[in-house]
C-alpha positions in Angstrom: -4.3 2.5 -14.0 -1.9 0.9 -11.8 -3.1 -1.6 -9.0 0.4 -2.1 -7.6 4.0 -1.2 -7.9 7.3 -2.8 -6.7 10.6 -1.0 -6.7 14.1 -2.4 -6.1 17.2 -0.6 -5.7 16.2 2.8 -6.9 17.9 5.7 -5.1 17.5 5.3 -1.3 14.9 2.5 -1.6 16.2 -1.1 -1.2 12.8 -2.6 -1.8 9.3 -1.2 -1.6 6.0 -2.6 -2.7 2.6 -0.8 -2.5 -0.6 -2.8 -3.3 -4.1 -1.7 -3.7 -3.5 1.7 -5.4 -6.5 4.0 -6.0 -7.3 6.7 -8.3 -6.0 9.4 -6.1 -3.1 8.3 -3.8 -1.6 10.5 -1.0 1.8 9.5 0.0 3.3 10.8 3.2 6.3 10.0 5.5 9.3 11.4 7.2 12.2 12.9 5.1 14.4 10.3 3.0 11.7 7.7 3.4 11.4 7.5 -0.5 8.5 9.6 -1.4 9.9 11.4 -4.3 11.8 8.3 -5.4 8.4 6.5 -5.6 7.2 9.2 -8.0 10.4 8.7 -10.0 9.8 5.2 -10.4 6.2 5.8 -11.5 7.7 8.4 -14.0 10.2 5.9 -15.4 7.7 2.9 -15.9 5.2 5.3 -17.5 7.9 6.3 -19.9 8.9 2.8 -20.5 12.1 3.0 -22.6 12.4 7.0 -22.7 15.9 7.0 -21.7 15.8 11.0 -21.1 13.6 10.6 -18.1 16.4 9.7 -15.4 18.1 13.0 -16.7 14.8 14.9 -16.2 14.4 13.3 -12.8 17.9 14.7 -11.8 16.8 18.2 -13.2 13.8 18.2 -11.1 15.9 17.7 -8.1 18.2 20.7 -9.0 21.0 18.5 -10.5 21.5 19.9 -13.9 25.3 19.1 -14.5 25.9 16.2 -16.7 28.7 14.0 -15.7 29.5 10.2 -15.5 30.1 10.7 -11.9 26.3 10.7 -11.3 25.1 7.6 -13.1 25.6 5.5 -10.0 23.4 7.8 -7.9 20.3 6.1 -9.3 21.4 2.9 -7.7 20.8 2.1 -4.0 24.0 2.9 -2.1 25.5 3.6 -5.5 26.0 -0.2 -6.2 25.7 -0.8 -9.9 26.1 -4.5 -9.4 22.5 -4.6 -8.6 19.9 -3.6 -11.2 17.0 -1.2 -10.6 13.8 -2.9 -11.0 10.4 -1.4 -11.3 7.2 -3.5 -11.9 3.6 -2.7 -11.9 0.4 -4.4 -12.2 -2.4 -2.9 -14.3 -6.0 -2.9 -12.9 -7.9 -3.7 -15.8 -6.0 -6.7 -17.3 -3.8 -7.8 -14.5 -1.0 -7.4 -16.9 2.6 -6.9 -15.4 4.8 -4.2 -16.8 8.5 -4.3 -15.9 11.3 -2.0 -16.4 14.9 -2.9 -15.6 17.7 -0.4 -15.6 21.4 -1.2 -15.3 24.6 0.6 -16.0 26.3 1.0 -19.4 29.8 0.3 -18.1 33.0 1.8 -19.6 36.1 -0.3 -18.7 39.1 1.8 -17.6 42.6 0.4 -17.5 44.3 3.2 -15.5 43.5 5.1 -12.4 43.9 8.4 -14.5 40.9 10.6 -15.5 39.7 9.8 -18.8 38.2 13.3 -19.5 37.0 16.1 -17.7 33.8 14.3 -16.9 34.7 10.6 -16.6 36.8 9.5 -13.5 37.9 5.9 -13.6 37.9 3.8 -10.5 41.3 2.6 -9.4 41.7 -1.1 -8.6 42.0 -1.7 -4.7 45.0 -3.6 -3.2 44.3 -7.2 -3.3 41.4 -6.8 -5.8 42.0 -8.9 -9.0 38.9 -7.3 -10.6 39.5 -4.5 -13.2 38.0 -1.0 -12.3 34.7 -0.1 -14.1 32.9 3.1 -14.1 29.3 3.7 -15.5 29.1 6.1 -18.5 25.4 5.4 -19.0 22.1 3.6 -18.4 20.3 0.9 -20.4 16.6 0.5 -19.9 14.8 -2.7 -20.7 10.9 -2.9 -20.8 8.8 -6.1 -20.9 5.2 -6.8 -20.2 3.4 -10.2 -19.3 1.3 -9.9 -22.4 4.4 -10.9 -24.6 7.3 -11.8 -22.2 9.7 -12.6 -25.0 9.5 -9.0 -26.7 11.7 -6.5 -25.2 12.0 -2.8 -25.7 15.5 -1.4 -25.1 17.0 2.1 -25.0 20.2 3.5 -23.8 21.4 6.9 -22.7 25.2 7.8 -22.2 27.8 10.5 -22.3 30.3 10.3 -25.3 32.8 13.2 -24.4 30.6 16.0 -23.5 27.7 14.9 -25.8 24.5 13.2 -24.3 23.5 10.1 -26.8 20.2 8.3 -26.6 19.4 5.1 -28.7 16.7 2.8 -29.0 12.8 3.1 -28.7 11.0 5.6 -26.7 7.3 5.2 -27.3 4.8 5.1 -24.7 1.0 5.1 -25.0 0.4 6.5 -21.6 0.4 10.3 -20.9 2.4 11.1 -17.6 3.1 14.6 -16.2 5.4 15.2 -13.2 4.5 18.4 -11.3 7.2 19.8 -8.7 8.6 22.9 -7.7 11.1 22.8 -10.4 8.2 22.6 -13.1 6.0 25.0 -11.5 6.3 27.5 -14.4 6.2 24.9 -17.2 2.9 26.2 -18.5 3.0 27.1 -22.2 2.9 23.8 -23.9 0.1 22.6 -21.5 -1.9 25.7 -21.9 -1.6 25.3 -25.8 -2.7 21.7 -25.5 -5.8 22.4 -23.4 -6.8 25.3 -25.7 -6.8 22.7 -28.5 -9.0 20.4 -26.3 -11.3 23.0 -25.7 -10.9 23.0 -21.7 -9.8 26.5 -21.0 -13.3 27.1 -19.5 -12.9 24.3 -16.9 -9.4 25.8 -16.2 -10.9 29.2 -15.5 -13.7 27.7 -13.5 -11.2 25.9 -11.2 -9.0 28.9 -10.8 -11.8 31.1 -9.9 -12.5 28.8 -6.9 -9.0 29.8 -5.6 -8.8 33.4 -7.0 -12.3 34.7 -7.6 -11.0 37.8 -9.7 -9.6 35.7 -12.4 -11.7 35.7 -15.8 -9.2 34.7 -18.3 -5.8 33.3 -19.0 -3.7 34.0 -22.1 -0.1 33.6 -23.5 1.3 37.0 -24.6 3.5 37.6 -27.7 6.6 36.7 -26.0 5.3 33.5 -24.4 4.5 34.7 -20.8 1.2 33.5 -19.1 -0.8 36.3 -18.1 -4.3 36.5 -16.5 -7.2 39.0 -16.4 -8.0 39.9 -12.8 -10.1 42.9 -13.5 -7.1 45.4 -13.6 -6.5 47.9 -16.5 -4.1 45.4 -18.2 -3.3 41.5 -17.8 -0.9 40.6 -15.0 1.9 37.9 -15.5 0.9 34.8 -13.4 4.3 34.5 -12.2 3.6 37.8 -10.1 0.4 36.4 -8.4 2.2 34.4 -5.9 3.4 30.7 -5.4 -0.3 29.5 -4.4 -1.7 30.7 -7.8 1.3 29.3 -9.6 1.3 25.8 -8.0 -2.5 25.7 -8.4 -2.3 26.6 -12.1 0.5 23.9 -12.5 -1.7 21.1 -11.0 -4.8 22.2 -12.9 -3.0 22.4 -16.1 -1.3 18.8 -15.7 -4.8 17.3 -14.7 -6.7 18.9 -17.6 -3.8 17.8 -20.0 -3.8 14.0 -19.0 -7.1 12.4 -19.6 -6.7 8.6 -19.3 -3.1 9.2 -18.0 -1.2 9.6 -14.8 -0.2 12.8 -12.9 2.5 12.8 -10.2 2.7 15.9 -7.9 5.6 16.4 -5.6 5.1 18.6 -2.4 1.6 19.5 -3.5 1.3 22.0 -0.5 4.2 24.1 -1.9 3.1 27.8 -1.9 -0.6 26.9 -0.9 -2.3 28.7 2.1 -4.0 26.2 4.3 -7.4 27.9 3.4 -7.3 27.1 -0.3 -5.9 23.5 0.2 -9.5 21.9 0.5 -10.2 23.7 -2.9 -7.3 22.2 -4.7 -8.0 18.7 -3.2 -11.6 19.0 -4.4 -10.4 19.9 -7.8 -7.9 17.1 -8.0 -10.8 14.5 -7.0 -13.2 16.1 -9.5 -10.8 16.1 -12.5 -9.4 12.6 -11.7 -12.8 11.1 -11.9 -14.0 13.2 -14.8 -10.9 12.6 -16.9 -10.0 9.2 -15.7 -6.6 10.4 -14.2 -4.6 8.4 -11.8 -2.9 10.8 -9.3 0.0 10.2 -7.0 0.7 13.2 -4.6 3.4 13.7 -1.8 3.1 15.9 1.1 4.9 16.8 4.4 2.2 18.9 5.7 -0.6 17.9 8.3 -2.7 20.7 7.0 -2.6 19.1 3.6 -3.5 15.7 5.0 -6.4 17.2 6.8 -7.5 19.0 3.8 -7.5 15.7 1.9 -9.5 13.9 4.6 -12.1 16.9 4.6 -12.3 16.9 0.8 -12.7 13.2 -0.1 -16.0 11.8 -0.9 -16.2 9.2 2.1 -17.8 6.8 -0.1 -14.7 6.7 -2.2 -12.0 6.6 0.8 -10.4 3.1 0.8 -11.3 2.4 -2.7 -10.4 5.3 -5.1 -9.0 7.7 -2.4 -6.0 6.2 -0.6 -3.4 7.5 1.7 -0.1 5.5 2.3 2.6 6.4 4.9 6.1 5.1 3.9 8.0 3.9 6.8 11.9 3.3 6.9 13.6 1.4 9.5 17.3 1.2 8.6 17.5 -0.3 5.0 13.8 -1.7 5.1 10.8 0.1 3.7 7.1 -0.6 4.1 4.0 1.0 3.0 1.1 1.4 5.4 -2.4 2.1 4.2 -4.5 4.3 6.4 -8.3 3.4 6.8 -10.7 6.2 7.0 -11.3 5.5 10.7 -7.4 5.4 11.4 -6.9 8.6 9.6 -9.6 10.4 11.4 -8.4 9.0 14.8 -4.8 10.0 14.0 -5.9 13.7 13.0 -8.1 13.9 16.2 -5.6 12.6 18.5 -2.9 14.7 16.8 -0.8 11.5 16.1 2.1 11.9 13.7 0.8 11.0 10.2 3.1 12.7 7.9 
């Protein structure tokens, strides 16, 4: 598990450090304060040199079009002169892991488009430097156990083809749950079937929808539920709350000794079942040793978190951090149990 994380120059974040992370961490804050970017940073460091993950992160945000114009969007202020740096300290061994991401630069000698998806940067008047445009990313992973050893991978566009090179291995299981991956069930259900955890899934789902007695994949790969009707019903038709709940539970059950990242946990969830989801998250996190990072915009969700947590764990394994941004400066404020209770009772702005 991670004890702390430090991020530099990723997306909107100039620099942000969060210490004293718990097993279940709720991240709140205003729009554009860096909540989703924090989850992306964790996603990248978990994957170490899996160079496909930045592309996946863009897909999760709805950016499915591959173009050299988008490589610089990973960098703060689109400034590729400053590398992205993500470092974490592990709890158990105090080991530091670090990932540095920098652009793969293609030099252009003219201001004309090189291809349909690569646009060169023209030399400004009085600027003696040649124009450069990124056409990919290079990821460099190191850890304090062997600081001289480096794992390196690259991802870049060659014409219209996406090329990946270098190491990709990671011993840590990490899952990113967000609205874009809500219906990504098939592989995870197959995995927990092999692990004989379907019973745990059904038990947790029955807390949310008591009529569910079974979950199956049909012959064409659609997930269906037995809710007591004359035939099974596609889970997709049971509403956003069930879909989101199922995505969260599958991720937790499939990530023993790993990390689950949940963006906009409240999406599609009625306030009346949010306590049940939080209780399931706390229970599975402890049972399966899963470290969880969750974002929300919802005061109802924050209140459900507060109502569901075992107060003996608040401040040690259950944490709430508010990310605050002022101009280009970021900081994370940890809420104590007393401060959170007082804030909710006084209707102060937490989210």
